[in-house]
N, C-alpha and C positions, 0 to 999 in steps of 0.2 A: 325479430326472427334472427336466428344465428346463421353464420356462414358455414357452420359445421353440423354434421348429423352422424349419429351412431348407425352403422350399417350392419354390424355384427357384434355379438358378445359371447364369450366363451368363459365358463367358470374354470379357473385353474386350480383353486384350492378352497377348502372350507374347514374351519376350525371353530368350534363353539358357536358363538353368535356372529362371527365374521366370515366373509366370503371374498375371495380375490377374483375379480373378473378382468379379462383382457378384452378391451374394446377395439373395434376397428372403426376409425373415424374417417369420414369423407369431407373434404373441404369444398367450397363453392367452385374451385378450379378442377374438381374431380380427383385430386391427389388424395391418396389414402395413407393413413399412418395408425400406429397402435399406441394405446395408453392403458396402463394398469390402474384399476380402481378398487379400493378396499370398500366393500359394502358393510354398512354399520346400521343397526336398527334405530339409531338416534339416542339422544340423551336429554336429561333434565339436570338443572343446577338450581339450588335454593340457597339464598342468603337468609339464614334464620336470625331474626332480630330479637334481642332480649327485650323484656318488657320496658326497660328504661329508654328504648329507642336510640341508645348511644353505643351499644355493644352488639357483637354478633358471635355466633358459635361457628368455629371452624374445626375441621378434622385433620388430623396428621396420620397419614397412612403410607404404607410401602407401595411403591410402583415399580414393578418388575422391569418395565421397558427402559427405565433409567437407573435401576438398581439403587434407589434411595427413597427415603421418606419424603413426602410433600405435604405442605400445609395447603388445604383446599376448602372450598365450600362443599357441603354435602352434595353429592351428585350420584347419578346412576343411569344405566342404560334403559331404554324403552323396550324391554324384552318380554312384556306381557301383551299378547295379542289383543287388539282393540281397546287397550287401556288408555284413556285420555291422558295427555301430559300432566294435567293438574293432579290426577290420581297418582301417577307415577312419582310426582314431586312429593306428595304427602307420604307415600309409602317409603320412599328413600329417606326422608327426614325422620320418620319414625324408626326405621332400621338403624340409621347411623347415629342419631343423637338422642333418641327416646323422647321426641317431642312432636306434636301435631300442630300444624298452623291452622288457626280458625279462619285466617284470611291469607290468600295468595294474591300478589300483584305481579302480573307478567311484566318483566323488565325488557326483554327482547327475545328474538329468535335469530339464530345465526348458524351458518355453516362453520364447522370447527377448523377444517383444513382442506378446502376444496381442490387443492392441487393434486390430492391423491385419494381422498375419501369423500363419501356422500353423507357423512355423519352430520345431522342437523340437530341443533340443541334448542331447548326452551329454558330460558333463565327467569327465575322468580325471586321475589322478596317474600319471605315467610313471616307473617305477623301474628300477634295474639297467640303466642305459643302455649300449648298445654303440655304438661309432662304426662307421659304415658308409660306403661310397662313396655320397655323396649323389646323388640323381637331379637332373637339370637342372631349372632353374626352368621352370615351366609358364606363367607370366604375366609381363607387363612389370614388375608390382610386385615379384614374387618375385625377378626378376633383380637388383634393387638392395637387397633386403631384407637387414638385418643381424641377426646373432644376438648377444645380449648376456647376460651372466651377472650375476645379482643375488642378494644375500643375502635369504633369506625375512624376516629381521628388519627389513629396510628397506622392505618393501612398504607398510606404513602411511604412512611418510614420503613414498613416491612418490605415493600417492593424495592425501595432504594437500597436497603441493606442485603438484598438477594435472599431474604427469608421467605418471601412469597413470590414464586416464579411460575405458578400455574396460570396460564393465560385465561382460561374460562373463569377462574376464581377472581382474577384481577378485574376483568370486564364486569362480572356480576357484582362485585363489591363496590366498584366505582359508580355503577348505575344505581344500585340500592342506596348508596349514600346520597346521590343526587336526588333520588326520589324522596327520601326521608327529609331532605332539606327543602323540598318544594320546588326544586329546579328542573325536574324531569317528570313528565306526566305518566310514564309507564305506558303500556299498550292496552288497547281495548281487548277484552276477551269475550 
C-alpha cells in the first residue's frame, strides 16, 4: 500500500494518442501536491532474430523528439483497441521489416519512464521469421526507415561506440542475447 493517493485528475491537453493529465496527489500526512503525467497507450518491442540465431534485424529511423536517426529494435505503440500485445508485436514486425515471427518469446514487461509517463512496454524475441509482403509505411519516418542486420556479438560495441543509444533497444537486445545463450528463461505467457 502506497503512502500516496490520487485525489483528482484534470486533462490539460490531448494530441494524437497522447494525453497530458495533471494529478493532485495526497500524502499520508494530508499534504497535497501536483504532478503532470503523460498518458500513453503502451508499446511493444521485438528483437527479430535471423535464422542463424546469431544476427538480428534493427531499424534506423528518424525521431523528431531528438531530431536525429536512431538505430532501434522494431517497435510500436499499442493503439488498436483490445489487441493483445503479441498481435501488436507481430503487426509491427510485419510493417517495419516485412517478416512474421512464427514464435514469440516474452523477454520482459517494463515501464519506460515512470517519472512522467505511464507507458508500459512488452518486449519480445521474435524467432522462426517468415518473409511476407510488407505493409506500406504508415508514417513519414517509416517511408525512409532502413532495415539493418547486426551480429548479436557486436551489440556491446555498438552501445560503447554510441551507435546504439535507445534504451528500449539495448534492454531488449541484451535480454534476447541472454535468452538465446540459455542464460535467461524469458517470461511465461
